[in-house]
PyMOL Python script that loads the backbone (N, CA, C, O; Angstrom):
from pymol import cmd

cmd.read_pdbstr("""\
ATOM      1  N   MET A   1       7.256   4.332  -3.458  1.00  0.00           N
ATOM      2  CA  MET A   1       7.730   5.306  -4.417  1.00  0.00           C
ATOM      3  C   MET A   1       6.715   5.382  -5.554  1.00  0.00           C
ATOM      4  O   MET A   1       6.197   4.351  -5.984  1.00  0.00           O
ATOM      5  N   GLY A   2       6.421   6.586  -6.047  1.00  0.00           N
ATOM      6  CA  GLY A   2       5.419   6.800  -7.091  1.00  0.00           C
ATOM      7  C   GLY A   2       5.912   6.421  -8.472  1.00  0.00           C
ATOM      8  O   GLY A   2       7.088   6.134  -8.698  1.00  0.00           O
ATOM      9  N   LYS A   3       4.956   6.437  -9.381  1.00  0.00           N
ATOM     10  CA  LYS A   3       5.266   6.163 -10.777  1.00  0.00           C
ATOM     11  C   LYS A   3       6.125   7.273 -11.366  1.00  0.00           C
ATOM     12  O   LYS A   3       6.019   8.433 -10.968  1.00  0.00           O
ATOM     13  N   LYS A   4       6.970   6.906 -12.312  1.00  0.00           N
ATOM     14  CA  LYS A   4       7.797   7.882 -13.007  1.00  0.00           C
ATOM     15  C   LYS A   4       6.888   8.795 -13.844  1.00  0.00           C
ATOM     16  O   LYS A   4       6.043   8.297 -14.587  1.00  0.00           O
ATOM     17  N   PRO A   5       7.046  10.106 -13.737  1.00  0.00           N
ATOM     18  CA  PRO A   5       6.165  11.005 -14.496  1.00  0.00           C
ATOM     19  C   PRO A   5       6.437  10.905 -15.992  1.00  0.00           C
ATOM     20  O   PRO A   5       7.564  10.653 -16.418  1.00  0.00           O
ATOM     21  N   GLN A   6       5.390  11.106 -16.776  1.00  0.00           N
ATOM     22  CA  GLN A   6       5.533  11.119 -18.219  1.00  0.00           C
ATOM     23  C   GLN A   6       5.855  12.529 -18.675  1.00  0.00           C
ATOM     24  O   GLN A   6       5.405  13.508 -18.080  1.00  0.00           O
ATOM     25  N   ALA A   7       6.632  12.618 -19.728  1.00  0.00           N
ATOM     26  CA  ALA A   7       6.978  13.917 -20.294  1.00  0.00           C
ATOM     27  C   ALA A   7       6.226  14.104 -21.605  1.00  0.00           C
ATOM     28  O   ALA A   7       6.107  13.175 -22.403  1.00  0.00           O
ATOM     29  N   TYR A   8       5.730  15.296 -21.814  1.00  0.00           N
ATOM     30  CA  TYR A   8       5.010  15.625 -23.036  1.00  0.00           C
ATOM     31  C   TYR A   8       5.660  16.837 -23.675  1.00  0.00           C
ATOM     32  O   TYR A   8       6.121  17.746 -22.986  1.00  0.00           O
ATOM     33  N   LEU A   9       5.691  16.839 -24.971  1.00  0.00           N
ATOM     34  CA  LEU A   9       6.243  17.965 -25.703  1.00  0.00           C
ATOM     35  C   LEU A   9       5.268  18.335 -26.804  1.00  0.00           C
ATOM     36  O   LEU A   9       4.946  17.506 -27.655  1.00  0.00           O
ATOM     37  N   ASP A  10       4.802  19.555 -26.796  1.00  0.00           N
ATOM     38  CA  ASP A  10       3.872  20.035 -27.810  1.00  0.00           C
ATOM     39  C   ASP A  10       4.683  20.589 -28.976  1.00  0.00           C
ATOM     40  O   ASP A  10       5.365  21.605 -28.843  1.00  0.00           O
ATOM     41  N   THR A  11       4.603  19.916 -30.113  1.00  0.00           N
ATOM     42  CA  THR A  11       5.402  20.316 -31.276  1.00  0.00           C
ATOM     43  C   THR A  11       4.540  20.808 -32.434  1.00  0.00           C
ATOM     44  O   THR A  11       5.017  20.882 -33.567  1.00  0.00           O
ATOM     45  N   HIS A  12       3.294  21.140 -32.170  1.00  0.00           N
ATOM     46  CA  HIS A  12       2.386  21.471 -33.266  1.00  0.00           C
ATOM     47  C   HIS A  12       2.804  22.704 -34.067  1.00  0.00           C
ATOM     48  O   HIS A  12       2.362  22.869 -35.204  1.00  0.00           O
ATOM     49  N   ARG A  13       3.619  23.550 -33.518  1.00  0.00           N
ATOM     50  CA  ARG A  13       4.048  24.749 -34.249  1.00  0.00           C
ATOM     51  C   ARG A  13       5.269  24.496 -35.136  1.00  0.00           C
ATOM     52  O   ARG A  13       5.650  25.349 -35.938  1.00  0.00           O
ATOM     53  N   LEU A  14       5.869  23.335 -34.987  1.00  0.00           N
ATOM     54  CA  LEU A  14       7.031  22.989 -35.818  1.00  0.00           C
ATOM     55  C   LEU A  14       6.568  22.340 -37.112  1.00  0.00           C
ATOM     56  O   LEU A  14       5.483  21.761 -37.170  1.00  0.00           O
ATOM     57  N   ASP A  15       7.395  22.438 -38.154  1.00  0.00           N
ATOM     58  CA  ASP A  15       7.009  21.756 -39.388  1.00  0.00           C
ATOM     59  C   ASP A  15       7.187  20.244 -39.207  1.00  0.00           C
ATOM     60  O   ASP A  15       7.885  19.782 -38.305  1.00  0.00           O
ATOM     61  N   GLU A  16       6.540  19.502 -40.088  1.00  0.00           N
ATOM     62  CA  GLU A  16       6.479  18.042 -39.962  1.00  0.00           C
ATOM     63  C   GLU A  16       7.861  17.399 -39.902  1.00  0.00           C
ATOM     64  O   GLU A  16       8.091  16.516 -39.075  1.00  0.00           O
ATOM     65  N   ASP A  17       8.775  17.823 -40.756  1.00  0.00           N
ATOM     66  CA  ASP A  17      10.100  17.202 -40.765  1.00  0.00           C
ATOM     67  C   ASP A  17      10.860  17.463 -39.466  1.00  0.00           C
ATOM     68  O   ASP A  17      11.598  16.595 -39.000  1.00  0.00           O
ATOM     69  N   ARG A  18      10.693  18.631 -38.885  1.00  0.00           N
ATOM     70  CA  ARG A  18      11.360  18.921 -37.601  1.00  0.00           C
ATOM     71  C   ARG A  18      10.751  18.081 -36.483  1.00  0.00           C
ATOM     72  O   ARG A  18      11.469  17.588 -35.612  1.00  0.00           O
ATOM     73  N   ARG A  19       9.427  17.916 -36.503  1.00  0.00           N
ATOM     74  CA  ARG A  19       8.775  17.047 -35.507  1.00  0.00           C
ATOM     75  C   ARG A  19       9.309  15.624 -35.606  1.00  0.00           C
ATOM     76  O   ARG A  19       9.636  14.999 -34.596  1.00  0.00           O
ATOM     77  N   ILE A  20       9.394  15.120 -36.834  1.00  0.00           N
ATOM     78  CA  ILE A  20       9.872  13.758 -37.047  1.00  0.00           C
ATOM     79  C   ILE A  20      11.313  13.624 -36.563  1.00  0.00           C
ATOM     80  O   ILE A  20      11.670  12.614 -35.955  1.00  0.00           O
ATOM     81  N   ALA A  21      12.133  14.623 -36.824  1.00  0.00           N
ATOM     82  CA  ALA A  21      13.526  14.592 -36.355  1.00  0.00           C
ATOM     83  C   ALA A  21      13.586  14.542 -34.830  1.00  0.00           C
ATOM     84  O   ALA A  21      14.385  13.796 -34.265  1.00  0.00           O
ATOM     85  N   MET A  22      12.748  15.329 -34.165  1.00  0.00           N
ATOM     86  CA  MET A  22      12.744  15.327 -32.695  1.00  0.00           C
ATOM     87  C   MET A  22      12.294  13.979 -32.142  1.00  0.00           C
ATOM     88  O   MET A  22      12.862  13.485 -31.168  1.00  0.00           O
ATOM     89  N   ILE A  23      11.286  13.388 -32.756  1.00  0.00           N
ATOM     90  CA  ILE A  23      10.819  12.060 -32.326  1.00  0.00           C
ATOM     91  C   ILE A  23      11.942  11.044 -32.492  1.00  0.00           C
ATOM     92  O   ILE A  23      12.225  10.271 -31.577  1.00  0.00           O
ATOM     93  N   GLY A  24      12.578  11.046 -33.649  1.00  0.00           N
ATOM     94  CA  GLY A  24      13.654  10.092 -33.921  1.00  0.00           C
ATOM     95  C   GLY A  24      14.851  10.264 -33.007  1.00  0.00           C
ATOM     96  O   GLY A  24      15.429   9.282 -32.541  1.00  0.00           O
ATOM     97  N   GLU A  25      15.225  11.506 -32.750  1.00  0.00           N
ATOM     98  CA  GLU A  25      16.362  11.766 -31.866  1.00  0.00           C
ATOM     99  C   GLU A  25      16.061  11.283 -30.450  1.00  0.00           C
ATOM    100  O   GLU A  25      16.920  10.685 -29.801  1.00  0.00           O
ATOM    101  N   ALA A  26      14.863  11.534 -29.977  1.00  0.00           N
ATOM    102  CA  ALA A  26      14.496  11.094 -28.623  1.00  0.00           C
ATOM    103  C   ALA A  26      14.435   9.568 -28.548  1.00  0.00           C
ATOM    104  O   ALA A  26      14.946   8.977 -27.597  1.00  0.00           O
ATOM    105  N   ALA A  27      13.822   8.932 -29.529  1.00  0.00           N
ATOM    106  CA  ALA A  27      13.706   7.471 -29.521  1.00  0.00           C
ATOM    107  C   ALA A  27      15.062   6.801 -29.671  1.00  0.00           C
ATOM    108  O   ALA A  27      15.266   5.694 -29.170  1.00  0.00           O
ATOM    109  N   SER A  28      15.983   7.454 -30.349  1.00  0.00           N
ATOM    110  CA  SER A  28      17.322   6.884 -30.550  1.00  0.00           C
ATOM    111  C   SER A  28      18.094   6.766 -29.243  1.00  0.00           C
ATOM    112  O   SER A  28      19.043   5.987 -29.149  1.00  0.00           O
ATOM    113  N   LYS A  29      17.699   7.524 -28.248  1.00  0.00           N
ATOM    114  CA  LYS A  29      18.364   7.473 -26.943  1.00  0.00           C
ATOM    115  C   LYS A  29      17.911   6.270 -26.124  1.00  0.00           C
ATOM    116  O   LYS A  29      18.490   5.975 -25.078  1.00  0.00           O
ATOM    117  N   GLY A  30      16.888   5.582 -26.593  1.00  0.00           N
ATOM    118  CA  GLY A  30      16.380   4.410 -25.881  1.00  0.00           C
ATOM    119  C   GLY A  30      15.031   4.701 -25.254  1.00  0.00           C
ATOM    120  O   GLY A  30      14.593   5.849 -25.187  1.00  0.00           O
ATOM    121  N   GLY A  31      14.397   3.667 -24.808  1.00  0.00           N
ATOM    122  CA  GLY A  31      13.079   3.809 -24.227  1.00  0.00           C
ATOM    123  C   GLY A  31      12.004   3.834 -25.294  1.00  0.00           C
ATOM    124  O   GLY A  31      12.265   3.591 -26.472  1.00  0.00           O
ATOM    125  N   LYS A  32      10.799   4.130 -24.863  1.00  0.00           N
ATOM    126  CA  LYS A  32       9.647   4.207 -25.762  1.00  0.00           C
ATOM    127  C   LYS A  32       9.269   5.654 -25.958  1.00  0.00           C
ATOM    128  O   LYS A  32       9.275   6.454 -25.022  1.00  0.00           O
ATOM    129  N   ILE A  33       8.939   5.974 -27.197  1.00  0.00           N
ATOM    130  CA  ILE A  33       8.452   7.307 -27.510  1.00  0.00           C
ATOM    131  C   ILE A  33       7.110   7.132 -28.209  1.00  0.00           C
ATOM    132  O   ILE A  33       6.998   6.399 -29.191  1.00  0.00           O
ATOM    133  N   GLY A  34       6.114   7.803 -27.699  1.00  0.00           N
ATOM    134  CA  GLY A  34       4.806   7.796 -28.334  1.00  0.00           C
ATOM    135  C   GLY A  34       4.508   9.171 -28.892  1.00  0.00           C
ATOM    136  O   GLY A  34       4.837  10.189 -28.283  1.00  0.00           O
ATOM    137  N   PHE A  35       3.884   9.191 -30.050  1.00  0.00           N
ATOM    138  CA  PHE A  35       3.476  10.472 -30.605  1.00  0.00           C
ATOM    139  C   PHE A  35       2.090  10.334 -31.217  1.00  0.00           C
ATOM    140  O   PHE A  35       1.658   9.250 -31.608  1.00  0.00           O
ATOM    141  N   HIS A  36       1.419  11.459 -31.285  1.00  0.00           N
ATOM    142  CA  HIS A  36       0.060  11.508 -31.822  1.00  0.00           C
ATOM    143  C   HIS A  36       0.068  12.305 -33.116  1.00  0.00           C
ATOM    144  O   HIS A  36       0.767  13.310 -33.245  1.00  0.00           O
ATOM    145  N   VAL A  37      -0.718  11.837 -34.065  1.00  0.00           N
ATOM    146  CA  VAL A  37      -0.952  12.587 -35.295  1.00  0.00           C
ATOM    147  C   VAL A  37      -2.454  12.636 -35.531  1.00  0.00           C
ATOM    148  O   VAL A  37      -3.205  11.791 -35.045  1.00  0.00           O
ATOM    149  N   ASP A  38      -2.871  13.640 -36.285  1.00  0.00           N
ATOM    150  CA  ASP A  38      -4.281  13.697 -36.661  1.00  0.00           C
ATOM    151  C   ASP A  38      -4.640  12.438 -37.432  1.00  0.00           C
ATOM    152  O   ASP A  38      -3.834  11.919 -38.203  1.00  0.00           O
ATOM    153  N   ASP A  39      -5.837  11.960 -37.223  1.00  0.00           N
ATOM    154  CA  ASP A  39      -6.309  10.736 -37.870  1.00  0.00           C
ATOM    155  C   ASP A  39      -6.796  11.046 -39.288  1.00  0.00           C
ATOM    156  O   ASP A  39      -7.957  10.821 -39.632  1.00  0.00           O
ATOM    157  N   GLU A  40      -5.876  11.566 -40.095  1.00  0.00           N
ATOM    158  CA  GLU A  40      -6.161  11.851 -41.504  1.00  0.00           C
ATOM    159  C   GLU A  40      -5.636  10.683 -42.326  1.00  0.00           C
ATOM    160  O   GLU A  40      -4.611  10.098 -41.974  1.00  0.00           O
ATOM    161  N   PRO A  41      -6.312  10.334 -43.407  1.00  0.00           N
ATOM    162  CA  PRO A  41      -5.847   9.205 -44.220  1.00  0.00           C
ATOM    163  C   PRO A  41      -4.386   9.365 -44.639  1.00  0.00           C
ATOM    164  O   PRO A  41      -4.017  10.361 -45.262  1.00  0.00           O
ATOM    165  N   GLY A  42      -3.563   8.383 -44.295  1.00  0.00           N
ATOM    166  CA  GLY A  42      -2.168   8.354 -44.700  1.00  0.00           C
ATOM    167  C   GLY A  42      -1.200   9.157 -43.868  1.00  0.00           C
ATOM    168  O   GLY A  42       0.008   9.046 -44.076  1.00  0.00           O
ATOM    169  N   LYS A  43      -1.673   9.961 -42.935  1.00  0.00           N
ATOM    170  CA  LYS A  43      -0.764  10.828 -42.176  1.00  0.00           C
ATOM    171  C   LYS A  43       0.176  10.026 -41.279  1.00  0.00           C
ATOM    172  O   LYS A  43       1.384  10.264 -41.291  1.00  0.00           O
ATOM    173  N   ALA A  44      -0.349   9.088 -40.507  1.00  0.00           N
ATOM    174  CA  ALA A  44       0.523   8.272 -39.646  1.00  0.00           C
ATOM    175  C   ALA A  44       1.498   7.462 -40.495  1.00  0.00           C
ATOM    176  O   ALA A  44       2.667   7.318 -40.136  1.00  0.00           O
ATOM    177  N   ASP A  45       1.020   6.935 -41.618  1.00  0.00           N
ATOM    178  CA  ASP A  45       1.910   6.175 -42.515  1.00  0.00           C
ATOM    179  C   ASP A  45       3.047   7.056 -43.014  1.00  0.00           C
ATOM    180  O   ASP A  45       4.194   6.612 -43.084  1.00  0.00           O
ATOM    181  N   ARG A  46       2.738   8.290 -43.360  1.00  0.00           N
ATOM    182  CA  ARG A  46       3.758   9.216 -43.845  1.00  0.00           C
ATOM    183  C   ARG A  46       4.790   9.514 -42.756  1.00  0.00           C
ATOM    184  O   ARG A  46       5.991   9.510 -43.028  1.00  0.00           O
ATOM    185  N   TYR A  47       4.342   9.768 -41.543  1.00  0.00           N
ATOM    186  CA  TYR A  47       5.261  10.001 -40.428  1.00  0.00           C
ATOM    187  C   TYR A  47       6.159   8.787 -40.210  1.00  0.00           C
ATOM    188  O   TYR A  47       7.375   8.919 -40.068  1.00  0.00           O
ATOM    189  N   ILE A  48       5.551   7.612 -40.187  1.00  0.00           N
ATOM    190  CA  ILE A  48       6.319   6.387 -39.947  1.00  0.00           C
ATOM    191  C   ILE A  48       7.348   6.174 -41.053  1.00  0.00           C
ATOM    192  O   ILE A  48       8.501   5.844 -40.776  1.00  0.00           O
ATOM    193  N   GLU A  49       6.937   6.362 -42.298  1.00  0.00           N
ATOM    194  CA  GLU A  49       7.866   6.173 -43.414  1.00  0.00           C
ATOM    195  C   GLU A  49       9.059   7.112 -43.317  1.00  0.00           C
ATOM    196  O   GLU A  49      10.203   6.683 -43.473  1.00  0.00           O
ATOM    197  N   LYS A  50       8.799   8.394 -43.059  1.00  0.00           N
ATOM    198  CA  LYS A  50       9.888   9.371 -42.925  1.00  0.00           C
ATOM    199  C   LYS A  50      10.777   9.051 -41.726  1.00  0.00           C
ATOM    200  O   LYS A  50      12.002   9.142 -41.804  1.00  0.00           O
ATOM    201  N   LEU A  51      10.149   8.679 -40.625  1.00  0.00           N
ATOM    202  CA  LEU A  51      10.896   8.385 -39.404  1.00  0.00           C
ATOM    203  C   LEU A  51      11.841   7.198 -39.603  1.00  0.00           C
ATOM    204  O   LEU A  51      13.017   7.273 -39.248  1.00  0.00           O
ATOM    205  N   LEU A  52      11.328   6.104 -40.169  1.00  0.00           N
ATOM    206  CA  LEU A  52      12.145   4.902 -40.336  1.00  0.00           C
ATOM    207  C   LEU A  52      13.190   5.066 -41.442  1.00  0.00           C
ATOM    208  O   LEU A  52      14.234   4.415 -41.404  1.00  0.00           O
ATOM    209  N   LYS A  53      12.926   5.909 -42.404  1.00  0.00           N
ATOM    210  CA  LYS A  53      13.928   6.178 -43.444  1.00  0.00           C
ATOM    211  C   LYS A  53      15.110   6.942 -42.845  1.00  0.00           C
ATOM    212  O   LYS A  53      16.268   6.651 -43.146  1.00  0.00           O
ATOM    213  N   ARG A  54      14.803   7.911 -42.004  1.00  0.00           N
ATOM    214  CA  ARG A  54      15.862   8.729 -41.397  1.00  0.00           C
ATOM    215  C   ARG A  54      16.530   8.035 -40.212  1.00  0.00           C
ATOM    216  O   ARG A  54      17.709   8.262 -39.940  1.00  0.00           O
ATOM    217  N   PHE A  55      15.773   7.185 -39.502  1.00  0.00           N
ATOM    218  CA  PHE A  55      16.275   6.490 -38.310  1.00  0.00           C
ATOM    219  C   PHE A  55      16.008   4.986 -38.460  1.00  0.00           C
ATOM    220  O   PHE A  55      15.098   4.465 -37.816  1.00  0.00           O
ATOM    221  N   PRO A  56      16.777   4.283 -39.292  1.00  0.00           N
ATOM    222  CA  PRO A  56      16.489   2.867 -39.566  1.00  0.00           C
ATOM    223  C   PRO A  56      16.673   1.936 -38.365  1.00  0.00           C
ATOM    224  O   PRO A  56      16.258   0.778 -38.420  1.00  0.00           O
ATOM    225  N   HIS A  57      17.273   2.412 -37.306  1.00  0.00           N
ATOM    226  CA  HIS A  57      17.460   1.595 -36.100  1.00  0.00           C
ATOM    227  C   HIS A  57      16.229   1.631 -35.184  1.00  0.00           C
ATOM    228  O   HIS A  57      16.232   1.021 -34.115  1.00  0.00           O
ATOM    229  N   LEU A  58      15.187   2.342 -35.602  1.00  0.00           N
ATOM    230  CA  LEU A  58      13.945   2.387 -34.832  1.00  0.00           C
ATOM    231  C   LEU A  58      12.926   1.437 -35.436  1.00  0.00           C
ATOM    232  O   LEU A  58      13.022   1.061 -36.604  1.00  0.00           O
ATOM    233  N   LYS A  59      11.945   1.054 -34.619  1.00  0.00           N
ATOM    234  CA  LYS A  59      10.842   0.255 -35.141  1.00  0.00           C
ATOM    235  C   LYS A  59       9.552   0.683 -34.450  1.00  0.00           C
ATOM    236  O   LYS A  59       9.556   1.198 -33.332  1.00  0.00           O
ATOM    237  N   VAL A  60       8.461   0.452 -35.149  1.00  0.00           N
ATOM    238  CA  VAL A  60       7.148   0.758 -34.596  1.00  0.00           C
ATOM    239  C   VAL A  60       6.732  -0.412 -33.718  1.00  0.00           C
ATOM    240  O   VAL A  60       6.617  -1.545 -34.185  1.00  0.00           O
ATOM    241  N   GLU A  61       6.511  -0.129 -32.457  1.00  0.00           N
ATOM    242  CA  GLU A  61       6.102  -1.176 -31.523  1.00  0.00           C
ATOM    243  C   GLU A  61       4.582  -1.328 -31.485  1.00  0.00           C
ATOM    244  O   GLU A  61       4.062  -2.429 -31.306  1.00  0.00           O
ATOM    245  N   ASN A  62       3.880  -0.211 -31.657  1.00  0.00           N
ATOM    246  CA  ASN A  62       2.425  -0.258 -31.587  1.00  0.00           C
ATOM    247  C   ASN A  62       1.856   0.959 -32.295  1.00  0.00           C
ATOM    248  O   ASN A  62       2.525   1.975 -32.484  1.00  0.00           O
ATOM    249  N   ARG A  63       0.598   0.815 -32.676  1.00  0.00           N
ATOM    250  CA  ARG A  63      -0.099   1.892 -33.372  1.00  0.00           C
ATOM    251  C   ARG A  63      -1.586   1.677 -33.154  1.00  0.00           C
ATOM    252  O   ARG A  63      -2.087   0.566 -33.330  1.00  0.00           O
ATOM    253  N   PHE A  64      -2.296   2.733 -32.773  1.00  0.00           N
ATOM    254  CA  PHE A  64      -3.719   2.573 -32.487  1.00  0.00           C
ATOM    255  C   PHE A  64      -4.446   3.907 -32.571  1.00  0.00           C
ATOM    256  O   PHE A  64      -3.829   4.969 -32.497  1.00  0.00           O
ATOM    257  N   LYS A  65      -5.753   3.842 -32.726  1.00  0.00           N
ATOM    258  CA  LYS A  65      -6.603   5.031 -32.736  1.00  0.00           C
ATOM    259  C   LYS A  65      -6.755   5.522 -31.300  1.00  0.00           C
ATOM    260  O   LYS A  65      -6.884   4.725 -30.371  1.00  0.00           O
ATOM    261  N   GLY A  66      -6.739   6.827 -31.132  1.00  0.00           N
ATOM    262  CA  GLY A  66      -6.954   7.395 -29.813  1.00  0.00           C
ATOM    263  C   GLY A  66      -5.680   7.943 -29.218  1.00  0.00           C
ATOM    264  O   GLY A  66      -4.633   7.881 -29.861  1.00  0.00           O
ATOM    265  N   PRO A  67      -5.729   8.463 -28.048  1.00  0.00           N
ATOM    266  CA  PRO A  67      -6.700   8.259 -26.983  1.00  0.00           C
ATOM    267  C   PRO A  67      -7.950   9.117 -27.107  1.00  0.00           C
ATOM    268  O   PRO A  67      -8.911   8.911 -26.366  1.00  0.00           O
ATOM    269  N   THR A  68      -7.957  10.063 -28.015  1.00  0.00           N
ATOM    270  CA  THR A  68      -9.145  10.885 -28.215  1.00  0.00           C
ATOM    271  C   THR A  68      -9.591  10.747 -29.672  1.00  0.00           C
ATOM    272  O   THR A  68      -8.795  10.367 -30.531  1.00  0.00           O
ATOM    273  N   PRO A  69     -10.832  11.048 -29.946  1.00  0.00           N
ATOM    274  CA  PRO A  69     -11.305  10.961 -31.328  1.00  0.00           C
ATOM    275  C   PRO A  69     -10.489  11.871 -32.251  1.00  0.00           C
ATOM    276  O   PRO A  69     -10.119  12.983 -31.875  1.00  0.00           O
ATOM    277  N   GLY A  70     -10.219  11.387 -33.451  1.00  0.00           N
ATOM    278  CA  GLY A  70      -9.495  12.180 -34.433  1.00  0.00           C
ATOM    279  C   GLY A  70      -7.991  12.123 -34.313  1.00  0.00           C
ATOM    280  O   GLY A  70      -7.285  12.894 -34.965  1.00  0.00           O
ATOM    281  N   VAL A  71      -7.483  11.207 -33.476  1.00  0.00           N
ATOM    282  CA  VAL A  71      -6.047  11.099 -33.234  1.00  0.00           C
ATOM    283  C   VAL A  71      -5.607   9.654 -33.416  1.00  0.00           C
ATOM    284  O   VAL A  71      -6.340   8.725 -33.076  1.00  0.00           O
ATOM    285  N   GLU A  72      -4.409   9.472 -33.953  1.00  0.00           N
ATOM    286  CA  GLU A  72      -3.783   8.158 -34.005  1.00  0.00           C
ATOM    287  C   GLU A  72      -2.479   8.237 -33.215  1.00  0.00           C
ATOM    288  O   GLU A  72      -1.739   9.215 -33.317  1.00  0.00           O
ATOM    289  N   THR A  73      -2.209   7.204 -32.431  1.00  0.00           N
ATOM    290  CA  THR A  73      -1.010   7.141 -31.610  1.00  0.00           C
ATOM    291  C   THR A  73      -0.054   6.119 -32.204  1.00  0.00           C
ATOM    292  O   THR A  73      -0.467   5.033 -32.613  1.00  0.00           O
ATOM    293  N   VAL A  74       1.226   6.473 -32.249  1.00  0.00           N
ATOM    294  CA  VAL A  74       2.276   5.577 -32.731  1.00  0.00           C
ATOM    295  C   VAL A  74       3.334   5.492 -31.639  1.00  0.00           C
ATOM    296  O   VAL A  74       3.767   6.513 -31.106  1.00  0.00           O
ATOM    297  N   ILE A  75       3.748   4.271 -31.307  1.00  0.00           N
ATOM    298  CA  ILE A  75       4.805   4.039 -30.307  1.00  0.00           C
ATOM    299  C   ILE A  75       6.023   3.489 -31.043  1.00  0.00           C
ATOM    300  O   ILE A  75       5.922   2.491 -31.757  1.00  0.00           O
ATOM    301  N   VAL A  76       7.167   4.138 -30.870  1.00  0.00           N
ATOM    302  CA  VAL A  76       8.403   3.669 -31.501  1.00  0.00           C
ATOM    303  C   VAL A  76       9.449   3.379 -30.432  1.00  0.00           C
ATOM    304  O   VAL A  76       9.470   3.996 -29.367  1.00  0.00           O
ATOM    305  N   ILE A  77      10.313   2.424 -30.751  1.00  0.00           N
ATOM    306  CA  ILE A  77      11.418   2.064 -29.870  1.00  0.00           C
ATOM    307  C   ILE A  77      12.677   1.854 -30.703  1.00  0.00           C
ATOM    308  O   ILE A  77      12.615   1.635 -31.913  1.00  0.00           O
ATOM    309  N   ARG A  78      13.791   1.924 -30.044  1.00  0.00           N
ATOM    310  CA  ARG A  78      15.061   1.638 -30.697  1.00  0.00           C
ATOM    311  C   ARG A  78      15.258   0.132 -30.709  1.00  0.00           C
ATOM    312  O   ARG A  78      15.056  -0.540 -29.697  1.00  0.00           O
ATOM    313  N   MET A  79      15.654  -0.393 -31.862  1.00  0.00           N
ATOM    314  CA  MET A  79      15.947  -1.831 -31.950  1.00  0.00           C
ATOM    315  C   MET A  79      17.279  -2.080 -31.244  1.00  0.00           C
ATOM    316  O   MET A  79      18.200  -1.266 -31.298  1.00  0.00           O
ATOM    317  N   GLU A  80      17.343  -3.200 -30.602  1.00  0.00           N
ATOM    318  CA  GLU A  80      18.589  -3.576 -29.932  1.00  0.00           C
ATOM    319  C   GLU A  80      19.610  -3.990 -30.973  1.00  0.00           C
ATOM    320  O   GLU A  80      19.286  -4.708 -31.919  1.00  0.00           O
ATOM    321  N   SER A  81      20.816  -3.550 -30.805  1.00  0.00           N
ATOM    322  CA  SER A  81      21.897  -3.995 -31.686  1.00  0.00           C
ATOM    323  C   SER A  81      22.662  -5.097 -30.972  1.00  0.00           C
ATOM    324  O   SER A  81      22.556  -5.222 -29.752  1.00  0.00           O
ATOM    325  N   PRO A  82      23.426  -5.893 -31.697  1.00  0.00           N
ATOM    326  CA  PRO A  82      24.198  -6.966 -31.038  1.00  0.00           C
ATOM    327  C   PRO A  82      25.129  -6.453 -29.940  1.00  0.00           C
ATOM    328  O   PRO A  82      25.468  -7.192 -29.016  1.00  0.00           O
ATOM    329  N   ALA A  83      25.545  -5.178 -30.043  1.00  0.00           N
ATOM    330  CA  ALA A  83      26.460  -4.604 -29.035  1.00  0.00           C
ATOM    331  C   ALA A  83      25.728  -4.172 -27.777  1.00  0.00           C
ATOM    332  O   ALA A  83      26.366  -3.954 -26.747  1.00  0.00           O
ATOM    333  N   ASP A  84      24.388  -4.041 -27.830  1.00  0.00           N
ATOM    334  CA  ASP A  84      23.616  -3.576 -26.653  1.00  0.00           C
ATOM    335  C   ASP A  84      23.498  -4.635 -25.584  1.00  0.00           C
ATOM    336  O   ASP A  84      22.884  -4.397 -24.544  1.00  0.00           O
TER     337      ASP A  84
END
""", "prot")
cmd.dss("prot")
cmd.show_as("cartoon", "prot")
cmd.util.cbc("prot")
cmd.orient("prot")
């Protein structure tokens, strides 16, 4: 059996707060959600701050430059609660 396909959603036409809401809503359902932001000073930090303020049950699992020049990738997951 093959690998599970990855899903991609292009949200560049949405405003930043709507993008963050979509990321948070998807990550809240469980699993890992990765998103890319332009590698501008403070941009990933701003996304992360807004995301965790609105969705405090999420956490950043990883963050790195790439996969292409000028992009930063952030991976978020839902924290397990005692009831999970």
